[in-house]
C-alpha positions as CSV (number, residue, x, y, z in Angstrom):
1,M,-19.0,145.3,-208.6
2,A,-19.0,143.8,-205.1
3,T,-16.7,140.9,-204.5
4,D,-17.4,137.7,-202.4
5,R,-15.3,139.3,-199.7
6,D,-17.5,142.4,-199.7
7,R,-20.6,140.2,-199.5
8,E,-19.1,138.4,-196.5
9,R,-18.5,141.7,-194.7
10,A,-22.0,142.8,-195.6
11,R,-23.5,139.6,-194.1
12,R,-21.5,140.2,-190.8
13,V,-22.7,143.8,-190.7
14,L,-26.3,142.6,-191.3
15,D,-26.0,140.1,-188.5
16,A,-24.8,142.8,-186.2
17,L,-27.5,145.2,-187.2
18,R,-30.2,142.6,-186.6
19,A,-28.8,142.2,-183.1
20,L,-29.4,145.9,-182.3
21,P,-32.6,146.8,-180.4
22,P,-35.5,147.8,-182.7
23,G,-35.2,151.4,-183.9
24,A,-31.7,151.9,-182.5
25,L,-30.1,152.4,-185.9
26,D,-32.8,154.9,-187.0
27,T,-32.4,156.9,-183.8
28,V,-28.7,157.1,-184.1
29,A,-28.8,158.0,-187.7
30,K,-31.0,161.0,-186.9
31,T,-28.5,162.4,-184.4
32,A,-25.2,161.4,-186.2
33,Q,-23.0,164.1,-187.7
34,G,-20.4,164.4,-190.4
35,A,-19.1,161.3,-192.2
36,N,-20.9,159.0,-189.8
37,A,-24.3,160.6,-190.8
38,V,-23.6,160.1,-194.5
39,L,-22.5,156.5,-194.0
40,L,-25.4,155.6,-191.7
41,A,-27.8,157.1,-194.3
42,Q,-26.3,154.9,-197.0
43,V,-26.7,151.8,-194.7
44,Q,-30.3,152.6,-194.1
45,A,-31.0,153.0,-197.8
46,A,-29.3,149.7,-198.5
47,L,-31.4,147.9,-195.9
48,A,-34.6,149.2,-197.6
49,T,-33.7,147.5,-201.0
50,S,-34.9,144.1,-202.2
51,D,-31.4,142.7,-201.8
52,P,-29.9,144.3,-198.6
53,E,-26.8,142.1,-198.7
54,A,-25.8,143.1,-202.2
55,S,-26.6,146.8,-201.6
56,L,-24.7,146.9,-198.3
57,A,-21.8,145.2,-200.0
58,M,-21.7,148.0,-202.5
59,V,-21.7,150.6,-199.7
60,L,-19.0,148.9,-197.7
61,Q,-16.6,148.0,-200.5
62,N,-14.8,151.3,-200.3
63,I,-15.0,151.6,-196.5
64,D,-12.1,150.7,-194.3
65,P,-13.2,147.5,-192.3
66,E,-12.2,149.2,-189.0
67,V,-14.5,152.1,-189.8
68,A,-17.4,149.8,-190.7
69,S,-16.9,147.7,-187.5
70,G,-16.7,151.0,-185.5
71,L,-20.2,151.9,-186.6
72,L,-21.4,148.9,-184.6
73,D,-19.1,149.5,-181.6
74,P,-21.2,151.3,-179.0
75,R,-18.1,153.1,-177.6
76,I,-17.6,154.7,-181.1
77,L,-21.2,154.8,-182.2
78,F,-22.1,157.1,-179.3
79,A,-18.8,158.9,-178.8
80,S,-20.5,162.2,-179.5
81,A,-22.4,161.7,-176.3
82,R,-19.1,161.8,-174.4
83,S,-18.0,164.9,-176.2
84,I,-21.3,166.6,-175.1
85,T,-20.6,165.9,-171.5
86,D,-17.0,167.1,-171.6
87,A,-18.1,170.7,-171.2
88,V,-20.4,170.0,-168.3
89,A,-17.8,170.1,-165.4
90,P,-16.5,173.6,-166.0
91,V,-20.0,174.9,-166.7
92,R,-21.3,173.3,-163.5
93,A,-18.5,175.0,-161.5
94,E,-19.2,178.3,-163.1
95,L,-22.9,178.0,-162.6
96,E,-22.5,177.2,-158.9
97,A,-20.2,180.2,-158.4
98,I,-22.7,182.5,-160.3
99,A,-25.8,181.2,-158.6
100,E,-24.1,181.5,-155.1
101,G,-23.5,185.2,-155.6
102,Q,-26.5,186.0,-157.8
103,R,-28.6,187.8,-155.3
104,A,-25.7,189.6,-153.8
105,L,-24.6,190.8,-157.2
106,I,-28.1,192.0,-158.0
107,A,-28.2,194.0,-154.8
108,E,-24.7,195.4,-155.5
109,G,-25.8,196.3,-159.0
110,E,-28.8,198.1,-157.7
111,R,-26.6,200.2,-155.3
112,V,-24.3,201.0,-158.1
113,R,-27.2,202.0,-160.3
114,D,-28.5,204.4,-157.7
115,M,-25.0,205.9,-157.3
116,A,-24.6,206.2,-161.1
117,L,-28.0,207.9,-161.4
118,S,-26.9,210.7,-159.2
119,R,-23.4,211.0,-160.6
120,D,-23.4,209.9,-164.2
121,P,-26.8,208.9,-165.7
122,T,-25.0,207.6,-168.9
123,L,-23.9,204.6,-166.9
124,V,-27.4,203.6,-165.9
125,P,-28.4,201.7,-169.0
126,L,-25.3,199.6,-168.9
127,V,-25.7,198.7,-165.2
128,E,-29.4,198.0,-165.7
129,A,-28.7,195.7,-168.6
130,A,-26.4,193.6,-166.4
131,I,-29.0,193.6,-163.5
132,D,-31.7,192.5,-165.9
133,L,-29.6,189.5,-167.1
134,L,-28.8,188.5,-163.5
135,C,-32.5,188.8,-162.5
136,D,-33.6,186.5,-165.4
137,D,-34.1,183.3,-163.4
138,T,-35.4,181.7,-166.6
139,M,-31.8,181.7,-167.9
140,F,-30.6,180.1,-164.6
141,A,-33.3,177.5,-164.7
142,V,-32.2,176.6,-168.3
143,L,-28.7,176.2,-167.1
144,R,-29.6,174.1,-164.2
145,E,-31.8,171.8,-166.3
146,A,-29.1,171.4,-169.0
147,V,-26.3,170.7,-166.5
148,E,-28.5,168.1,-164.7
149,A,-29.5,166.4,-167.9
150,L,-26.0,166.3,-169.4
151,G,-24.3,165.4,-166.2
152,G,-25.7,161.9,-166.0
153,V,-25.0,160.8,-169.6
154,G,-21.3,160.0,-168.8
155,E,-22.3,157.2,-166.5
156,L,-24.6,155.9,-169.2
157,V,-21.8,155.9,-171.8
158,D,-19.5,154.1,-169.3
159,A,-22.2,151.5,-168.6
160,L,-22.7,151.0,-172.4
161,A,-19.0,150.4,-172.9
162,R,-19.1,147.8,-170.2
163,G,-22.1,146.1,-171.7
164,K,-24.3,147.2,-168.8
165,A,-26.7,149.3,-170.9
166,S,-28.6,149.1,-174.1
167,P,-27.4,151.0,-177.2
168,A,-31.0,152.0,-177.8
169,E,-31.1,153.6,-174.3
170,L,-28.4,156.1,-175.1
171,A,-29.5,156.4,-178.8
172,G,-32.9,157.4,-177.7
173,R,-31.5,160.3,-175.6
174,M,-29.1,161.7,-178.2
175,G,-31.6,164.2,-179.6
176,E,-32.6,165.4,-176.1
177,L,-29.0,165.8,-175.1
178,R,-28.2,167.9,-178.2
179,R,-31.1,170.2,-177.4
180,H,-29.9,170.6,-173.8
181,R,-26.4,171.4,-175.1
182,D,-27.8,174.1,-177.4
183,H,-29.8,175.6,-174.5
184,L,-26.7,175.5,-172.3
185,Q,-24.5,177.3,-174.9
186,H,-27.2,179.9,-175.4
187,A,-27.6,180.6,-171.7
188,M,-23.9,180.8,-171.1
189,A,-23.6,183.3,-174.0
190,L,-26.1,185.5,-172.2
191,L,-24.3,185.2,-168.9
192,A,-21.1,186.1,-170.6
193,D,-22.6,189.5,-171.4
194,V,-23.0,190.3,-167.7
195,P,-19.3,190.8,-166.8
196,A,-18.7,192.5,-170.2
197,L,-21.5,195.1,-169.4
198,L,-20.1,195.7,-165.9
199,A,-16.5,196.1,-167.3
200,T,-17.8,198.6,-169.9
201,A,-19.6,200.6,-167.2
202,A,-16.5,200.5,-164.9
203,A,-14.3,201.8,-167.7
204,E,-16.8,204.6,-168.4
205,A,-16.9,205.5,-164.6
206,R,-13.2,205.5,-164.4
207,K,-12.8,207.7,-167.5
208,R,-15.1,210.3,-165.8
209,G,-13.2,210.1,-162.5
210,D,-15.9,208.4,-160.6
211,L,-13.6,205.9,-158.9
212,A,-16.2,204.9,-156.2
213,T,-18.7,203.6,-158.9
214,A,-15.8,202.1,-160.9
215,A,-14.7,200.2,-157.8
216,K,-18.1,198.7,-157.1
217,L,-18.5,197.7,-160.7
218,A,-15.0,196.2,-160.9
219,V,-15.6,194.1,-157.8
220,A,-18.9,192.8,-159.2
221,E,-17.2,192.0,-162.5
222,A,-14.3,190.2,-160.9
223,A,-16.7,188.1,-158.8
224,L,-18.4,186.9,-162.1
225,R,-15.0,186.3,-163.8
226,G,-14.0,183.9,-161.0
227,D,-10.2,183.5,-160.4
228,D,-8.9,186.2,-162.7
229,Q,-6.4,187.6,-160.3
230,A,-5.5,190.5,-162.6
231,R,-9.1,191.8,-162.3
232,W,-9.2,191.2,-158.6
233,R,-6.0,193.3,-158.1
234,D,-7.4,196.0,-160.4
235,A,-10.6,196.0,-158.3
236,L,-8.6,196.2,-155.1
237,E,-6.6,199.2,-156.3
238,L,-9.8,201.0,-157.3
239,A,-11.5,200.3,-154.0
240,L,-8.5,201.5,-152.0
241,A,-8.1,204.6,-154.1
242,S,-11.7,205.5,-153.7
243,A,-11.8,204.5,-150.0
244,Q,-14.6,201.9,-150.6
245,L,-14.0,199.7,-147.6
246,P,-16.5,196.9,-148.2
247,Q,-15.3,196.5,-151.8
248,A,-11.7,196.7,-150.7
249,R,-12.3,193.9,-148.2
250,A,-13.9,191.6,-150.7
251,A,-11.1,192.1,-153.3
252,A,-8.4,191.9,-150.6
253,A,-9.7,188.5,-149.5
254,R,-9.5,187.1,-153.0
255,V,-6.0,188.6,-153.6
256,E,-4.7,187.3,-150.3
257,L,-6.1,183.8,-150.8
258,A,-4.4,183.4,-154.2
259,A,-1.1,184.9,-152.9
260,A,-1.1,182.6,-149.8
261,A,-1.8,179.5,-152.0
262,A,1.2,180.5,-154.2
263,G,3.5,181.1,-151.2
264,R,3.7,184.9,-151.7
265,L,3.3,185.8,-148.0
266,D,4.9,189.2,-148.6
267,E,1.9,190.1,-150.9
268,V,-0.5,188.8,-148.2
269,A,1.2,191.1,-145.6
270,A,1.2,194.1,-147.9
271,T,-2.5,193.7,-148.9
272,A,-3.6,193.2,-145.3
273,G,-1.6,196.2,-144.1
274,R,-3.2,198.5,-146.7
275,L,-6.7,197.2,-145.8
276,A,-6.0,197.7,-142.1
277,E,-5.0,201.3,-142.6
278,L,-8.2,202.1,-144.6
279,A,-10.3,200.4,-141.9
280,L,-8.5,202.5,-139.3
281,Q,-9.2,205.7,-141.2
282,Q,-12.9,204.8,-141.4
283,G,-13.2,203.6,-137.8
284,N,-14.3,200.0,-138.7
285,A,-12.7,197.9,-135.9
286,D,-14.0,194.6,-137.2
287,I,-12.4,194.9,-140.6
288,E,-9.2,196.4,-139.1
289,L,-9.0,193.5,-136.6
290,S,-9.4,190.9,-139.3
291,A,-6.8,192.6,-141.5
292,V,-4.3,193.0,-138.6
293,G,-4.7,189.3,-137.9
294,D,-3.8,188.4,-141.5
295,L,-0.8,190.8,-141.3
296,A,0.4,189.1,-138.1
297,L,0.2,185.6,-139.4
298,A,1.9,186.5,-142.7
299,C,4.7,188.4,-141.0
300,S,5.3,185.5,-138.5
301,Q,6.3,183.3,-141.4
302,L,8.5,185.8,-143.3
303,P,12.2,186.0,-142.5
304,G,13.2,189.2,-140.6
305,R,9.6,190.3,-139.9
306,T,9.1,188.8,-136.4
307,D,8.9,192.2,-134.8
308,E,6.2,193.3,-137.2
309,A,4.2,190.2,-136.3
310,R,4.4,190.9,-132.6
311,L,3.5,194.6,-133.1
312,A,0.4,193.5,-135.1
313,V,-0.6,191.2,-132.3
314,E,-0.3,194.0,-129.8
315,R,-2.4,196.2,-132.1
316,A,-5.1,193.4,-132.3
317,L,-5.1,193.0,-128.5
318,A,-5.7,196.8,-128.1
319,L,-8.6,196.6,-130.6
320,A,-10.2,193.7,-128.9
321,A,-10.0,195.1,-125.3
322,G,-13.3,195.0,-123.6
323,D,-15.0,192.6,-126.0
324,P,-15.0,189.0,-124.7
325,V,-15.5,187.4,-128.1
326,R,-12.8,189.5,-129.8
327,E,-10.4,188.9,-126.9
328,V,-10.7,185.1,-127.3
329,R,-10.1,185.3,-131.0
330,V,-7.1,187.5,-130.6
331,Q,-5.6,185.2,-128.0
332,L,-5.9,182.4,-130.5
333,L,-4.1,184.6,-133.0
334,A,-1.4,185.5,-130.4
335,G,-0.9,181.8,-129.7
336,Q,-0.5,180.9,-133.4
337,V,1.9,183.8,-134.1
338,A,4.0,182.9,-131.0
339,E,4.1,179.3,-132.1
340,R,5.3,180.2,-135.6
341,V,8.1,182.6,-134.4
342,G,9.3,179.8,-132.1
343,D,8.2,181.2,-128.7
344,A,6.6,178.1,-127.3
345,P,6.0,179.3,-123.7
346,A,4.1,182.4,-124.9
347,A,2.1,180.3,-127.4
348,R,1.1,177.9,-124.6
349,R,0.0,180.8,-122.3
350,A,-2.1,182.4,-125.0
351,L,-3.7,179.1,-126.1
352,R,-4.6,178.2,-122.5
353,K,-6.4,181.5,-122.2
354,V,-8.5,180.5,-125.2
355,M,-9.2,177.1,-123.6
356,E,-10.4,178.7,-120.4
357,R,-12.7,181.3,-122.0
358,A,-13.9,180.0,-125.4
359,R,-16.8,177.9,-124.2
360,D,-18.1,180.8,-122.1
361,V,-18.6,183.0,-125.1
362,G,-19.8,180.2,-127.5
363,L,-16.6,179.9,-129.6
364,D,-16.4,176.1,-130.0
365,H,-14.6,176.4,-133.3
366,E,-11.8,178.6,-131.8
367,L,-11.7,176.1,-128.9
368,G,-11.0,173.3,-131.3
369,W,-8.2,175.0,-133.1
370,A,-6.6,176.2,-129.8
371,S,-6.8,172.5,-128.6
372,L,-5.0,171.4,-131.7
373,H,-2.2,173.9,-131.4
374,L,-1.8,173.5,-127.7
375,G,-1.8,169.7,-128.0
376,R,1.0,169.8,-130.6
377,L,3.1,172.1,-128.4
378,E,2.6,169.9,-125.3
379,A,3.6,166.9,-127.4
380,E,6.8,168.7,-128.4
381,A,7.5,169.5,-124.7
382,G,7.1,165.8,-123.7
383,Q,3.7,166.2,-122.0
384,S,2.1,163.3,-123.8
385,F,-0.9,162.8,-121.5
386,R,-2.0,166.4,-121.7
387,A,-1.3,166.5,-125.4
388,G,-3.5,163.4,-125.9
389,Q,-6.3,165.0,-124.0
390,D,-6.2,168.3,-126.0
391,L,-5.8,166.6,-129.3
392,E,-8.7,164.3,-128.6
393,L,-10.9,167.4,-127.8
394,A,-9.8,169.0,-131.1
395,Q,-10.7,165.8,-133.0
396,H,-14.1,165.7,-131.3
397,I,-14.9,169.3,-132.1
398,G,-13.7,168.9,-135.7
399,K,-16.1,166.0,-136.1
400,S,-19.1,167.7,-134.4
401,L,-18.6,171.0,-136.3
402,A,-17.9,169.2,-139.6
403,D,-14.5,170.8,-140.0
404,P,-12.5,168.2,-142.0
405,A,-9.2,170.1,-141.7
406,L,-9.4,170.3,-137.9
407,F,-10.5,166.6,-137.7
408,A,-7.7,165.3,-139.9
409,L,-5.0,167.4,-138.3
410,A,-6.0,166.4,-134.8
411,L,-6.1,162.7,-135.8
412,G,-2.6,163.0,-137.4
413,A,-1.2,164.6,-134.3
414,R,-2.7,161.9,-132.1
415,V,-1.0,159.2,-134.2
416,E,2.3,161.0,-133.5
417,V,1.8,160.8,-129.7
418,A,0.1,157.4,-129.5
419,P,1.9,155.2,-126.9
420,D,2.0,152.1,-129.2
421,R,0.9,150.8,-132.6
422,A,-2.3,149.2,-131.2
423,A,-3.4,152.7,-130.0
424,A,-2.6,154.2,-133.4
425,E,-4.5,151.5,-135.2
426,R,-7.6,152.3,-133.1
427,L,-7.2,155.9,-134.2
428,L,-7.2,154.8,-137.8
429,R,-10.6,153.1,-137.2
430,D,-11.9,156.4,-135.9
431,A,-11.1,157.8,-139.3
432,A,-13.4,155.3,-141.1
433,E,-15.7,158.1,-142.3
434,A,-12.8,160.4,-143.3
435,P,-11.8,160.9,-147.0
436,A,-9.5,158.2,-148.4
437,A,-6.6,160.6,-148.6
438,V,-6.8,161.3,-144.9
439,Q,-6.8,157.5,-144.1
440,Q,-3.9,156.9,-146.4
441,E,-1.9,159.7,-144.7
442,L,-2.6,158.2,-141.3
443,R,-1.6,154.8,-142.5
444,R,1.7,156.3,-143.9
445,R,2.4,157.9,-140.5
446,I,1.8,154.6,-138.6
447,E,4.0,152.7,-140.9
448,A,6.7,155.3,-140.7
449,R,6.7,155.4,-136.9
450,W,6.5,151.6,-136.4
451,T,8.5,150.2,-139.3
């Protein structure tokens, strides 16, 4: 039997329900789950009786007051919408990575299929299944649509919590959001089959001793897996063992990037050295030159390996001889290596050569970075005026080429050589369009220099 207190609670709940937009409760009840779904169904049934207050009092008498009030709190009532959106960010990142390489992976898969056809026909069905899944743009369209639809609901939930949106607005979208979530999960399950198929095909190829095909499949699988470094290293070993230079280069780039980020420069040097040797054996000067540059930069930062860094630069200079574009790029490399090993005069000489020749061969990006390094070296040598000129050029190029790293580093270096605080404050105004983190760092440097 409901008490007077239960009836009072029921009256408050009824007042709150009447304040909801028409149809909002029905819409939410259709999409609710678990205990909320049961309770909302009971509330609806009570409202349909001849005495809603008494019926609702009976429903609420065994319900915790906080739970009952929570049903009418939009932040709780629509919490499931927030849970739906939680999975969107990682899916969006994965989708962008997959979509970016979709066509390239299809082309690579077709090359692997042709190779498998001539060497091991049993691999063909596996490779073709992966290609078919990648070619199915319907699946990608479903993913894009679902991510777009789900991505905006977080803002709607926030607006609702702040009282800026109607509960009915979100309630009306709950069914649509759940359908999109189901499509998203289905499409992601299909995409998950692609790397699994490639991994199976790679394992079969390796079992039969076909390392070339295994390497191609392993690189394609690693690209779909993202940042799984164990797979990238495995793909690199396969590519090097089977002398597949393009695949070795792709895998080496990912391995070196992760190693550099973790501060494992010895691994960067070892990987670059192995890639350079394979490129030398196959007569590919472009890949050899790139790998030798990575080797030189890594060794220049490792204790006791200065001589290796200098030898790598000499090797790069020999490879670049006679090609104006390569020569400018190698001079920039030589300047960076000399700067890192502490040979400032040699660094300035190399960087000035870049300054003299970069524009003639259309290498504005290299000119910008040479200006940055040279400006910092001139500042250290007390040549403030020349440093200011070169750093200003680096900042201008960084802005015009939309290179945020070059722009931010040049601005920071200009603050360090600014003649007074007023000049430094003007530089901070130049950074008005830069990210907040850049502006904060510039402000920190100004405050540190002029306490």
